[in-house]
N, C-alpha and C positions, 0 to 999 in steps of 0.2 A: 363165655360165649363172645366171640369177637363183636367189637362196637357195631360193625355193619349188620350183624344178625339181629340187633335188637330192632332194627326199623320196621320189619315184616314178621308176622307170625303165622302160624298154620291156623286154617279155619276152627281148629277144636281147641286153640290155646284159651287160658283164662281171660274172661272179659275185661276190657280196657276200663279205666277208670272213668268216673262221670265226666261229661263235657267241660271244656275249660269255663271259667268264670265269664269271659268274654261273650259266651254264648248262654248266659244266665237268662232264664225267661223273664225276669224284671226288666231287661235293658229295653230301650226304646227299639232297637234293631237287633234282636237276638241271632238273627241269621243275616249276613252281609251279601256276599257273592260266593257261589261255589268254590272259587279258587282261594280266595283269602281264607273263607271258613275251613277248607281242607288243610290249608298250612298251619292254621291255628291248632288243630286238632294232631296234625302229625308232630308237631313240636311238642305239645302238650304230652302226647303218648311217650315220647322219649324223655319226660321229665325236665323239658327245658321252658323258658319263660317266653312265650310268643310276643309278649308286649314289646320286647326289644326291638322287633322287625318293623314297628309300625310308623316309623318316621315318614315312609314314603307317601303317607296320606296327605302330607302338606301340598302335593304336587298335583292333586286333583284340579280339573279344569272343566268348563263347560265346552263341549265340543260341536256346538252349533245346534244339534237335535239330541243331545245326551250328554250325561256327566261321564267322565272318564271311568271306564270299568277298572276300578283300581286293583292293581295286584302288587304283591310285594316284590322288591328289587331282588333278583337273585343274587347278584354281588353281595347284597347285604346279609343275606341268609348264609352264604359261604362264609363271609368274615366274621360273623356272629355266632354261627353254630356249626360250622365246619361241613356243611352239606351242600352238595352241588347236583344240579338237574342237568342230565344228559338226555339227548334225544334217543329214542329207541327205534330202531329199524325194525319192522315187523313183516320181514320178508319171508317167514315161514308161518305167518298166523299169529294173531294176538295172543291166542290161548297158550301156545307154544313158548313164547317170548315171555310172558308174564310169568309163567311157571319157572322159566329159568331164573328171572330176576327175584322174585320172592324167596325162591331158595337160597339166593346170594344175600337176602336180607335187604334188598332194594325194593321198597314199594314202587308200583308202576302207576303214573298218573296218565289217565286216558280220558277223551272225550267220547261219551256214550251218549244213548238215548235214553231219557228219563222215564219213557213209557215202560221200561223193563226194572225200574228201581222201586223195590216195595217201599221204601222209607218215603216215596212220594204219594202214598196212598191218599186220596181226597183231592189230589191236584193233577198230576200228569199220569201216574201209574195205571197202566192198563187203558188210559183214556186218550192222551194227547202226546204227541211227538215234540220233544224239546231236547236241545243240546245242554249237556252239563259235564263236569269233570268230577271224577271219582279216582280215589287212590286204592289201587289192589293191594291188599295186604297178604292174602292167601287164597288160594284155590284148590280144589280137588276135582279133577277132570273125570275121575271114575265116579264119583257121587254127584257130580255137576252141581257143586256149590262154590260160592264165592264169598270172600270176606272182604269188605270195602269201607272206607271212609267216604262220607258224602255230607254237604253241609255241616251240621254242628254234631253229628254222631257217627257210631260205627254200626254197621249192619250185616247181615247176610241175605244172599239170594240163592234161588236154586231151581233146578228143572227148566221150565221153558224160559224163564227169565235168564238163566245161565246161557241158554241156547241164543237168546236174543242179543246178549252181550257179544257172544264169541261166534254167532253164526256167519255165513257168508255176506259179504258186503261188496258193492261194486268199486268203492276205493277203501284202502286200509286207513284205519283211523289213525289221527296224530297222538303218538303217545311218547312219554317220557319216564325215566326212572330216577329216583333219589339215591344218591351215593354218598356215603361218609368219605371225607377226603382229609379231615383235620378234626382235632378235639374241640368241642364247643367251649367258648370263653367262659371262665368262672364268673360268678355273679358280679363282683366288683368290676371287673374288666368289661363285663357285658354292658353294664349300665354307662361306663365311660364311652365305649365305643358306640353305643347307641345315641348318645349325646352329640358325638361328633358327626355322626351320620345325619342327625336331625339338623344340624347347622348345615351340611351340604344340601339337603333336600329343600332347605328354606332358600337357599339361593336360586333354586329352579322352580319355585312355586309361581303361579300366574302373577302377572305384573298388574293385571286389573281383576276386580271382584267378579268370579263366575256366577255367583248367584244374582249379580245385575244383569249379566249376559242372558240367563235363564229367564228372568223377568222380561227382557226386551223381546225374547223369542217368543214368550207366551202372549204377549201383547199383539204381536203379529198373527200368531197362528192359533191362539186359544179358541176363538170363536167356531172355527171350523173343526177343530179337535174335539171339543165336547159334544160335537153332533155324532160322532162315531160310536160304534157299539161298546158296550162295557168290557168286552174282551180287549179293545185297544186300551183302555184305561189301564187294564193290569200290565200289559206290556210297556205302555208309556211310564207309568209309575216305576216300575222294576229299573228303568234305564235312566231314570230323573232322580225323583224323590227319593227312592231307596239306595240308590249309589250315593248320592250327597249325604243323606242322614247317617247311613252306616259308616261312611268313610270317617265323618267327623265325630262320631260316637268313639270309634277306634282311636282317633288322634287325641280325643280327650282321656282315654284310658292310658294311652302311651305317655302323654305328658304328666298325667297323675302319678304314674309309676316312676318317671324321672324325678319328680318333685319329692317323692317319697323317699328317694335316695339321696337327697340333700344336695343334687348336682346343679339346680338352679332353682329360682322362685318360680315355678311354671303352673302354680294353683290357679291364678287368675285366668290364663290362657285355657288350662284344662277345663274350667267352669264354662268358659265361653264355647268351647268347642261342643262340649256336653249339651248346653243350651241350645246351639244351633241343631244338633242332632234332633233334639225334642221338638223344636219349632218346625223342623221338617217333616217330622211325623204328623204333627198338627195339619200342616199345609197339605199333606197327603190326602187327610180326611176332607179337607176342603175341596180338593181337586175331584174327589169322588163323588162329593155332592154337586159339584159343577157339572160332571157328566150327566148325573142323575137329573138335574134341572135343565140341562143343555143351556147353561149360562155360564160364560167364562168372565163376565164383567168383574167379580170380586178377586179374581186370581192374582193379578199383577200386584195390586195393593197388599195382598196377604204375604208377599214376599219381602216386604219392607224389614219386619224384624229379622228373619234369616239372613238378609244381607247385611244388616247392622251387625248381627253377631259374627258374621265372616270377618267383617273389619276388625272387631274387637278380639278375635282370635289372634290376628297377625300383628296387632298393636301391642298386646299383651306379651306375645312371645318375643317380638324384637327388643322390648324392654328387658325381659328376662335374659337373653342371649347376648347382651352387649358385653 
């Protein structure tokens, strides 16, 4: 089978392996955001090590009202794994073009409405419209079944949900496909290249502590924020605490992966990043209580520890990379 054809499979293919350990339930943030989770599992399905791509997490910033919705750098993915992301024109309908691409072994990444995704049962499935990204691995138009990756797993949908994904739309969805353009780096070269990329991302990291910027924003907006309905909490937390915490838990995993290879003494930086992730999880619970009590007074002070851990990450990292 050509390398490209290993990327996507027919809906009746054997099940994929269990989710990657980066999605283990015991982690503070077992799911990060739909796009990063998708790439973790796409690489895992190919037998590759997704830890190698995670140096980009150093660049996360506070963007005034949210933390950066962190995404892997496509240049890094091509350099490390030989995969390129190309835009997919859907001039003849998404279903038709997705069929062509998966037959070529090229998964299709597309933004869809999560109301049609059975894996979101209990949250958005059948209840609430929400934009998210899936990777289409296989589809059967005759049986109306779709095989897809979303968040931390591989799933199938059918019937009305299939029609919901491929039905008429006012505007064509934005779609891309993943194409093999080179062999992936072997393990030793992968680690060396990832370390080099990490140094490059370090030069483009925020110059000031973004947790402090988040703290300052909450001091100004917190009192009005916690008077909003609980539904606002969920949206706010996803775009602030979840992005921050998940980003740094992945950074911790990346640094531990490099440290285990003996390329640099990164254990201290990895521990600080993981600690920041856990502290952010604790802060999210405090944020939820603030909404429940309609009192934002403790929030700014509660960010002191995460802010100090952020500084500790970069101090330890800079010592290790000298």
